[in-house]
C-alpha positions in Angstrom: 8.8 19.7 -10.0 10.5 21.5 -13.0 8.8 20.0 -16.4 11.5 17.5 -17.8 11.6 16.3 -13.9 12.5 12.2 -14.6 9.6 10.1 -12.6 9.4 5.9 -11.8 6.0 4.5 -11.2 6.2 0.9 -9.7 3.3 -1.1 -9.8 1.9 -5.0 -10.0 1.0 -4.8 -13.5 -1.2 -3.0 -15.8 -4.6 -5.3 -15.5 -8.3 -3.8 -14.9 -8.2 -3.2 -11.3 -8.8 0.0 -9.6 -5.4 1.3 -8.2 -4.0 0.2 -11.6 -6.5 2.7 -13.4 -5.5 5.7 -10.8 -2.1 4.8 -11.9 -2.4 4.5 -15.5 -4.0 8.0 -15.2 -1.6 9.6 -12.9 0.9 8.4 -15.1 -0.3 9.6 -18.5 -1.3 13.0 -16.4 2.1 13.5 -15.4 3.6 13.3 -19.0 0.7 15.6 -20.0 2.7 18.1 -17.7 5.8 17.9 -19.1 7.6 15.2 -16.8 9.6 12.2 -18.3 8.0 9.1 -17.1 8.7 5.6 -16.9 7.0 2.9 -15.5 8.1 -0.4 -13.9 5.9 -3.6 -13.4 6.8 -7.4 -12.7 3.8 -9.0 -13.9 3.6 -8.8 -17.7 0.2 -11.3 -17.9 -2.3 -8.4 -17.7 -2.4 -5.3 -19.9 -5.3 -4.3 -20.1 -4.4 -0.3 -19.5 -0.7 -1.0 -21.7 -2.4 1.0 -24.8 -3.0 4.2 -23.0 0.5 4.1 -21.4 2.1 3.8 -24.9 0.1 6.1 -26.4 1.0 8.7 -24.3 4.6 7.9 -24.3 5.4 6.6 -21.3 8.8 4.4 -21.1 7.2 0.7 -19.8 10.3 -1.1 -17.8 10.2 -4.3 -15.6 10.8 -8.1 -15.0 8.5 -10.9 -15.2 8.6 -12.1 -11.6 7.3 -15.1 -12.0 10.7 -16.0 -14.6 13.5 -13.9 -12.0 11.7 -14.6 -9.0 11.7 -11.9 -6.0 15.4 -11.1 -5.9 15.3 -11.3 -9.4 12.7 -8.3 -9.5 14.9 -6.3 -7.2 17.6 -6.9 -9.1 15.6 -5.6 -12.3 14.2 -2.7 -10.3 18.1 -1.4 -8.8 19.0 -2.1 -12.3 16.5 0.1 -13.9 16.6 3.1 -11.3 20.5 3.2 -11.7 19.9 3.7 -15.6 16.6 6.4 -15.3 18.3 7.8 -11.8 14.4 9.4 -11.5 14.1 12.1 -8.9 11.1 10.9 -8.2 9.5 7.4 -7.4 5.9 6.8 -7.2 4.9 2.9 -6.0 0.8 1.7 -5.6 -0.2 -1.1 -3.6 1.5 -3.4 -1.2 4.0 -5.5 -3.2 5.1 -2.7 -5.4 5.1 -0.2 -2.8 7.8 -2.5 -0.7 9.8 -3.4 -3.5 10.5 0.0 -4.2 11.3 0.6 -0.2 14.1 -2.1 -0.4 15.9 -1.2 -4.3 15.4 2.7 -2.7 18.1 1.6 -0.1 20.3 2.3 -2.8 19.6 5.5 -4.0 18.9 7.8 -0.7 18.7 10.8 -3.1 15.0 9.9 -5.0 11.6 10.8 -3.2 9.6 8.1 -2.6 6.3 8.2 -2.6 3.9 5.0 -1.6 0.3 4.7 -1.6 -1.9 2.4 0.2 -5.1 1.7 -2.2 -6.8 -0.5 0.5 -8.7 -0.8 3.8 -7.7 -1.5 6.7 -10.0 -4.5 7.3 -7.6 -6.2 4.8 -4.7 -6.5 7.1 -4.4 -10.5 7.9 -1.9 -10.3 10.5 -0.6 -7.6 13.1 3.2 -8.4 12.4 2.7 -8.4 8.4 0.8 -5.0 8.8 4.0 -3.4 11.0 6.7 -4.8 9.1 4.8 -3.2 6.3 4.9 0.2 7.6 8.1 0.1 9.3 9.2 -0.2 5.6 7.3 3.0 5.4 10.0 5.0 7.4 11.9 4.8 3.8 9.7 6.9 2.1 9.5 10.7 1.6 5.1 10.3 1.7 2.6 7.9 2.7 -0.9 8.3 0.7 -4.0 6.7 1.3 -7.1 7.3 -0.7 -9.4 7.4 2.2 -9.4 9.4 5.5 -11.1 6.4 7.1 -7.5 4.5 6.2 -5.2 7.5 7.1 -7.1 7.8 10.5 -6.4 3.9 11.2 -2.7 4.3 10.1 -2.2 7.5 11.7 -4.0 5.5 15.3 -1.7 2.3 14.7 1.6 3.4 13.9 1.6 7.3 15.2 5.1 7.3 13.4 3.9 7.8 9.9 2.2 10.6 11.2 3.9 13.2 9.5 4.1 11.7 6.3 0.5 10.7 5.8 -1.5 12.3 3.3 -4.8 11.3 2.3 -5.7 12.0 -1.6 -9.3 11.1 -3.2 -9.0 9.4 -6.3 -9.4 11.2 -9.6 -11.5 11.5 -12.3 -10.7 11.5 -15.9 -12.8 14.5 -17.6 -14.9 11.9 -20.0 -16.9 11.2 -16.8 -17.9 14.4 -16.3 -20.0 14.5 -19.9 -23.9 14.6 -18.9 -26.3 12.4 -21.3 -28.7 15.0 -22.6 -31.6 12.5 -21.8 -32.0 9.3 -19.6 -33.2 6.5 -21.1 -37.0 5.8 -21.1 -37.7 2.7 -18.6 -40.1 0.5 -18.6 -42.0 -0.4 -16.0 -40.5 -2.5 -12.9 -37.6 -3.1 -14.9 -34.8 -1.0 -12.7 -31.4 -1.3 -14.5 -28.1 -2.1 -12.0 -24.6 -1.9 -13.2 -22.1 -2.9 -10.8 -17.9 -2.3 -11.4 -15.4 -4.2 -10.0 -13.8 -8.0 -10.4 -15.8 -11.1 -9.1 -14.3 -11.6 -5.7 -14.9 -12.5 -1.9 -14.4 -8.6 -1.5 -16.9 -7.4 -3.9 -20.0 -9.4 -2.6 -22.1 -10.2 -5.1 -23.6 -12.5 -3.8 -25.7 -10.4 -1.4 -27.1 -8.1 -4.5 -28.0 -11.8 -6.1 -29.9 -12.3 -3.0 -31.2 -8.5 -2.7 -32.7 -9.5 -6.6 -34.3 -12.6 -5.4 -36.0 -10.9 -2.6 -37.2 -8.2 -4.8 -38.4 -10.9 -7.3 -40.3 -13.3 -4.4 -41.8 -10.1 -3.1 -42.7 -8.3 -6.1 -42.5 -11.1 -9.4 -40.0 -9.0 -10.9 -35.8 -8.1 -10.1 -33.9 -5.5 -11.3 -31.8 -5.8 -14.6 -28.1 -6.1 -13.6 -25.1 -5.8 -15.9 -21.7 -7.0 -13.8 -18.4 -5.1 -15.1 -14.7 -6.3 -14.5 -12.7 -9.7 -14.5 -12.7 -12.8 -13.0 -10.3 -12.8 -9.7 -7.7 -15.9 -9.8 -6.4 -14.4 -6.6 -10.0 -14.3 -4.9 -11.9 -17.7 -5.1 -13.7 -15.5 -8.5 -14.7 -18.5 -10.3 -16.5 -20.1 -6.7 -17.8 -16.7 -5.9 -19.8 -16.6 -9.4 -21.1 -19.8 -9.2 -22.6 -19.3 -6.0 -24.4 -15.8 -7.3 -25.8 -18.4 -10.6 -27.1 -20.7 -8.2 -28.8 -17.6 -6.4 -30.0 -17.0 -9.4 -31.2 -19.8 -11.5 -33.6 -20.7 -7.7 -35.6 -18.0 -8.9 -35.1 -17.7 -12.6 -33.6 -14.5 -12.8 -30.5 -15.7 -14.8 -31.6 -13.7 -17.8 -31.8 -10.9 -15.9 -28.3 -10.7 -14.6 -25.0 -10.2 -17.2 -21.4 -10.7 -16.6 -20.7 -8.1 -18.8 -16.7 -8.9 -18.2 -13.9 -6.3 -19.0 -15.0 -3.1 -20.7 -13.4 0.3 -21.6 -16.6 2.4 -21.9 -17.3 2.8 -18.4 -18.7 6.1 -18.2 -21.6 5.8 -21.4 -22.3 2.0 -19.3 -22.7 4.2 -15.7 -25.2 6.7 -17.6 -26.9 3.8 -19.3 -28.0 2.6 -15.8 -30.5 3.7 -13.6 -28.2 2.9 -10.3 -24.8 2.5 -9.5 -24.5 -0.6 -6.5 -21.4 -0.9 -4.8 -21.9 -4.2 -2.9 -18.5 -4.5 -1.4 -16.9 -5.9 2.1 -14.4 -3.5 2.1 -13.0 -1.2 -0.2 -9.8 1.7 -0.1 -12.5 4.8 -2.0 -14.1 2.9 -4.8 -13.7 4.2 -8.0 -16.9 3.1 -9.4 -18.7 5.6 -6.7 -16.5 8.7 -7.9 -17.3 7.7 -11.1 -20.8 7.3 -10.6 -21.6 10.8 -8.8 -19.0 12.4 -11.8 -22.1 11.6 -14.2 -25.0 12.1 -12.1 -25.9 8.6 -11.7 -27.7 7.7 -8.3 -25.2 5.5 -6.1 -26.6 2.5 -3.4 -23.1 1.6 -1.6 -22.1 -0.4 1.7 -21.5 1.7 4.9 -17.6 1.2 4.5 -14.8 3.5 4.4 -15.6 6.8 3.1 -18.5 5.7 1.2 -20.7 7.9 3.8 -18.9 11.0 3.3 -19.2 10.5 -0.2 -22.4 10.0 -0.8 
């Protein structure tokens, strides 16, 4: 691509999710390389990363899906595509990708790249999966962020093979700052950090149960700092309550901190003894990539590409 090439990114929102972080880093990186970048989003209630986009002078477009509905969102994206006339459109996640694929029917000259940032275990039905991948035929490239997911797509939807690419998550340079020394730990006070929204998929219950086993057998348990928002769509509040019940049963609640969203992720990782990822399924987890960049040990579920990473 030439400097000045017009690009539009399409995503649902600017919330604190891993896909959103990768998307925002990519858009800002493209600006730094001299491209003209705009971003369309249709959920305007989540704005965790909006400041970074504004600071990099990314043009923010979009509509509020709650006000205009699905059809109105398609119209809004079509209108913005007509105004910008981008050479490339980059969409992250399932619904934004489908939105871009529909809108691009009216823009056959634009190169559309869609990125599936998920796991095959998130597929709810074969019919839905089939329709989604048929729409991918409108795309120039279909990108996964794990080899596991790419291999599954190749086997399940062979007509996509020529379009498929696997690109691992990028890690910002600030994560490669090595601390001069690690904090001195008190005996039997292992410090654990977890990064991810509070949801069924992230599975914090199993970590709480593991801490309970350690406490019952040895009389102490790790201190845990869980960084991330409560997922409003993944029974997050119920999951949080279940974890609190487990912790209260073994008097561990003081050692577990629900930290909420955070900006200083590198410092929080480097201040821990170990990063734990207890997820039931992932695409490629940012937490694992970022912990490896800082040199912090990782314990992760044997899912996706984690075995290959670790």
